[in-house]
N, C-alpha and C positions, 0 to 999 in steps of 0.2 A: 636491422637492430639500429643503423642510421635509422634509416627509416621512422621505425617504428616511435625511436624516444624524439625524432622531429614533428610527427604526427600528432601526438602526445600530450608532447608540452606544447604547440601551438594550438590545442583545440583547450587547452586547458588553462593558457593565457586568457582566450578569447571568452571562455567563462568567468573569470576574474573581472577584465573589460567592462563583461556586464554588472558584473555588482558590484566595482567603482562607478559605470555613466548611471544609475541606481541610486548608489548613498546619497546624491544630494538633491533625488527629487521623491526624498520619501523624507517626509517633517512631522507625519505623526504616525500614531497607532495605529489605526485602520487605513493606512496606506501601506505602515510596518506588515499587517498582518492578513489584509486580502486586498490590498492595490487599489484599494479607494475602490472596489466597484467595478471595474471598468476594465474586466476582460473580454476580447472579441469570441463569437460562436468555435472558432478554432485551435486557438490559444486555450480554450478553456475545455475542449474536449483532446486536445492530442497531451496537454501540461497533465491532465484530468488522468488516462489513462497509464502517462508514463509514468504520476509517482506509484499507480499500481504494480500497471506491468515492469517489474523494479528484477535482481541481477536474481532472484527467487526462479523469476521465469528462464530467461534463459540460459540459465547454467543448473539448479536443482530439478524445474521440470522436464526441460532436454533429458540432464540428464537417468533421472527419474523413467524415463521412456523407453530411455536406451538400454540403462538392465534391467527395466519388468515387465519391457513391452504394457501395446495400450492398454490394457485394465485400467489404468494410468488416466484414462482419458476423462475421467468422469467428474476430476477436478475441475480440468479445463470449462465443462460442460455448466460447472455452476458457477464456475465467473463467470461465463458471456453473459447464460442465466442474468445471473445477479446483477450485473454492469446494466444491461437493457432494460432492467425491474428500475434500478435506483434510477435511474437518468427520464426514465419514463411519471413515476410514481413517487421521487419525491426531488426535482432538483428545484422546478416549477416554486411548489408550495412551498419550499426551505426556503428558499430565496425570497420570498414575497414575505412571508413569517418571520422572516430573523431582519427583513426592517421595519417591521409594524411592533417589531416585541423590541424596543427600546435598540434599532437598529447592532444588530449584536456582531458581534465579528466573532466569535467561539463560539463553538458547540457547546462548553459548559454556562458560559451566558446565554447566551440562547435559553438553552432551560429554564437557567432562573429567570429571564424574563418571562417567557412563557407562561409559567406559574404561577408570577407572582410569586417569588420565595425571595423573603424578606430578611429569611436568618441565614440565606450563604449557602444555604446545607446542599445541594445540588449542584453549585457550584466546585464547592469543596472535595469533595469524590469526585463529580467527574475531572477533576483535575489531577489529583491523582492517581485516578486509572487508567489517564490519558501519557504521567510521567513516567508510569511504570510499566506499562507494556507499548510504547512506545520509545520507551528509550532502549530496550530489547529487541525491537523492532527497528535503530535507528545500528544494533553494534550487527544484526544481521548483513545490512549496506558493508558495514567496515569491514567483518569478515568478506565478503565477496570483493570489496576492494585489493583487497593483501592477496587473494586468490590472483584475482588477473594478473596485478604488478609481477606478483612476482613469480608466475608462471611467463609472461609472457619479456620480464629484464635479467629473471635467475637472481634476484635480488630476496635479502631476508625478509618471508613475512610481514616481519610486525615494523620492517621499514617499508613494505611497499603497503601498508596499513593507513601509517601515518601518514604516507604523501597524497595517497586518496583523501583521509579525512581531513586532510589540510586544506587541500584547493575545495569541498566540499566548506569546509568551514569558514571562507575571506570570503567567497556569493553571497552568501549564505547570511553573513552576520553581517556585511555591508548593505547588497541592494533591498533583500530582506520577501517580501514575497514575490511582487513586480519581478525581481530578476529572478526568482526565483522561477515562478511560473517561463518568463519567457525561455530562461535554458531549459526545464524541461520540455519546451514546444522542440525546442533544439535538439535535444535529446533523445526527442519519441522521432525526429525523422530520421539519424542517424540509425534509432534499435533498430523501425521497422525497415530500411533499407536490409540491416546486418541479418535479423529472423528471415529473412525473406529470402534473399539473396544466398549466405551459406547453403540452407539445406536443399534447394534448387538446386546448387552447383554440385554439392552431397551426393543426391539424387542422380546427379545423371552422369558421375564418375562410376558409382557405383551400381551403373548401369541397369535404369530404372527403375520400375515398380516388379517386372519381370526380377530382377537384380536384388531388389528386398526380397521380395519371395524366397529367394535362391539360399540370399546367405542369412539368414534371421532364421532364428528354431520357429520349431512348432508351436499353432496358439498364440505366435508375437505378434499377430492383428486382432483377435480374440479380446471385444472390451467386456467382455460376461471372463475373463481368465487372471486372477492373481499371479504376481511373479517365479511362484511354484510350480504353474500350470493347473492350478482347481480352479472349480468357480469362483467366482467372489460373492464374497459373502451379502446379503441383505443390507446389511451393517459396512459395508467396505462402498457399496454404491451411492447409501444414503451419506456417509460421511463426506463420498467428494463433493456429494450436488448440494453440504451442504454450507459448502463454502461461499457460495454467491451469499448467504441473508450475511455475511460478512460484511459486503457494501452496506447496507443500511446504516455501520456507524463508523462509517470509515474516517474519522477526522477531516485526513490529509488530503478524499477524494471529495468527502461535504462540505468543507469550503471554497472549492471552485465552484460549486455550486451558487453557494453563497457571493460572489466576485462578479458573475457574469454583471455582463452589461444592460442588461436591460430581459425581460422576458421573450422578447422576440429572439430572442440568440438562442433560446434552451434548446426551441427544436431541431434546427441546426449541429447544433453543438451535438445534443444527446444520437443524433445520424450521425456523425464523424464517429465518434465514440464509442461505438455502437460496431462500426465496419471492423474498425482500429484492433479494438476487442477480440473480436472473430477472428479477422486475418493470422494475428500474431499469434494467439494459443494455438490455431490450428498448421502452422507455418515453424510453430515451436514441438510440434508431436512431429511432426513432420523430419524436422530435423535430431528428434531422437531415435526414431526410425531407420530418416538414412545412414545417421551416424552407427549404430549396428550393423550396416551389412558394411560399410564404407570402412571405418578403423574399431572391427569389435577387440574387446580383451583388456581394455584401458580400467587400469584398477581402480582409480578415484575418478564415478562417472560423472561428477559434479565438474571435473575439466573437461569435456568431450568437446562441446562447443569449439572451446580453444582453441583446443587438442584441429580440430579438425582445419577450422580456421589455417595454421602453422602448418600442417602437412598441405593444405595445395594452396597455400598464398607465398609461403616464408620456403622457398627452394632458392634463394638466387638471382631471383630473376627480379632488378628494379619494376617493369612494368608489371608481374603479378607484387608487387610488397604495398604499393600505395593503395591498391581497392585492399588490400589484408590488415594492411594499419588501421582506414578507417573502418573495416568494420570487425577489427578488434577496440574500434573507441565507440562502437555500438554496444558491444557489455557493460564500456563504459558508462555508456550514458544510461545505458539502465538502470546499473547500479546507484549512479551518483540521482537521477530524479528522483530515487522514493526516493533513499538516505536525505536531502537537501529539505523534503517536504514534510519528512518526520519530524526534523531538528525543527522546522517554524513550527507549527503547531506546537510540540511540548514548548516548547520557549513562551509560547503563545497561554499554555497551561499554569508556567511557570508566571511569568511577567502580568498578565494582565486578569487572567483569573487566581490566585493567590495572593499573589502580591498586592497588585494594584484593588480589585476586587474589594482583598476579604481585609487588608493588613494596615498599607497607606492607599490615601484620596484625593490627599491636599496637594500635589503636586502635578509638575506641568506635564505639557503631554512629550516632549525635551527628555525631563527628568526620564520617566517613561520608558521611552526609547530607545538611552543610553542606557537603561537597568532589562532592554527584552535583549540586545543586544550583546551585553556580559551572559542574559540565560541562555542562545546560543549557544554558546564558547562554551558555557558550564557542559551543559545537553550534550554537547558534543564529544566534548572528553571526560563524560562517564560514560558516555556508549564504547568510546575510545578504548577505558580498560576493560568492560565487559568483552567483546572481541581480540583482548589480546588473547585471550584463550583459544589456542589453534585446534583444539579437537570440536568446538564449535561450531555446529550445522548453521546452513543457511535456513533446512526446508525445516529445522526443528523451531529455530527462530521464531522465521519468519508465519511462522504453524502457531506458536503459543499468540503470537503480540496478533492475527489475525481471527482466534478465537474471541480475547478477551474483546478488543473493538466491538467484534459483533454482538459477541452477549449483554456486555455492559450497557451499549449506546443503541444497535438494532435496532429492537423491540419499541422500546420507548421512540424513536425517531415516528417509527412509524403509526404509533399511536397520539404520539403529540400530534402530529400533523394530521389523524384522521381520524380521533374518539375527541369526541368534546368532554364528553363524562372523564379521562385519566386528569386526574389530580396530583396535586406537590407528594406525599406521603407512599400512591402507587407508585410516582416515576421514583422516587427514591427508594423503592421495595426493589426495583428492577434491573435503575445499578449496581445495585448492595448486590444481592441476588445473583446476579448473570455474570458479573468479577469475582466471586467469592464459588461459584462453581464450578468455574474453568476451572480455577486453580485444585476445590477437592478433585474433578477428573483428573487431571493430570496430576499431579503428584500425593494432596495428602489422606485418603482414603487409599488402604490396602487390602484387598481380601486374600481370605486362600485360596491359588491356583494348581496349577497339571503341575508346575515347576516352581512351586512353594506360593511366594507372597509378592503381592503385585495390585497396582491402578486400576480403576474401575473402566479405564482406557484399551489397556492394554486387555484386560479379561472379558470386553465388549468388542474389543475392533473401534466403536463408532466415536468418532472426531469429536471431541468436549463441545464443539458447537452448537452439537446440534442441540443433545438436552441441555444445556445453557440456554439457549435462545428459547428455550420456549421453557424454561424452570421463569427465567425476565419475563417474559409471557405472560407468566400466569399468573406472579406476584401482583407483575403493575395491576392485572384486571379485581384482580382480589380485591387487592389493597383498596383501589380506587369504590369497588364498589360497598367493602365497607367502611368506610368514612366519608365524611363531608363531602359534597357534592364543587367544585370546582364557586370560587364567587362569580359574581355574576361581570362582571370587569373581565376576569381572563377568558371566559365565553363568548365576551360577545368581543373579541380580540380573535378570538380564536374560531366560530364566523366570519369574520373582515377575512381574514386568509385565506381563507377556504371557499371564496367568492370571485372570480377573476374582475379586475381594473375593469372599473367605468370606462376612461381612459387608456388606450395601447399606450406602452413609453417609446 
């Protein structure tokens, strides 16, 4: 317990000092929300990976594989493909386009400038959906903090969650995007050490792959079987793979593309990030499988990874307690690295897109910088209130937010970068239809089922991101073709962004 306390305290103090260090180096909104577009390739790549692979991966995904078997691997496959395609087709063009489109520092501002929207409709609607879905997403990170601290230190869940949320708030509040990106880089290195090291040790202690085969149930490693041992439906496979569509609309990942210091840095960043995602997802699946053989019978699968670390390392040996505490910090790193990015993007939507963009524009950058920091605190507080419900599931909160962003912005992001005919009415239709389709699919429509009235998701077994993404795509194309073509200045800027620069940066 003493080693855990010292390690966690030291780790969190370092994070706070990073926030303090960047506090005086942040003097404008572009600095606070985009780091002045100065991220190098390793920091951009690993901070993007860290902000993506949250407590969901190290707690929920490992727990799902542990409890239900390798049929859960389709989500990992979708995420790996989504990451690779996102860096390949979106990163470079988005960075170039956001600079040309009024040097946009947020996704809502980019959409407004991209389509020449003087009415501010796109900016307003985008900011609203970001605040809704990201506040829920941030809450999932706070839930994970509560689970971790209560499991490690045996303290009350709400106090545990408050400690984690407070540390995240402090360094994000002070240092902004540069502090978040650097801390996420550090987070990711520790997280990768944990997600690789722990399953390898569990595998060895469980008797290797032969031990896994012997100690897990029949069909555990069959990727085409569900948790009941029956063949996976086509809807389940499509649902898993459809998680990859979410990447095209994830503001906290897209903003890393916008912040890379040059287009030449995109390729090495893409390689680093793609390798990191494949490695982390693969070893997370291995962790779930190894845990099923090493520590079977855990009532709450989301605690499996933490339980494994405690069983292996926390046996009274000082020699083992130190690496065990570092691996537990890897769990904390996975949680914090996503929550801080989510708070930053949500605060940018509130301060830069809602308040500065739509309400008041006459104040100085310092005024809006202060307001942005206040926004960070407000968003963190609301997320904390949501997370105080101990019954909240990390997986359910994450899946709703992921689907929401992918559906609102995913199809529009791709078409805004690659289809010149996309216009303002089509863009608005895509955002609104995608967002509402998620809510309808998950909550609002009930139909008769075998066990009574049920939602469309429960009735079909299909994750809402798949149909909502398609609905958004169809609405963008249909409305764009049915309305006037974009203005000439809009299409000229598109053509300029689509062409490689004459001179390398």
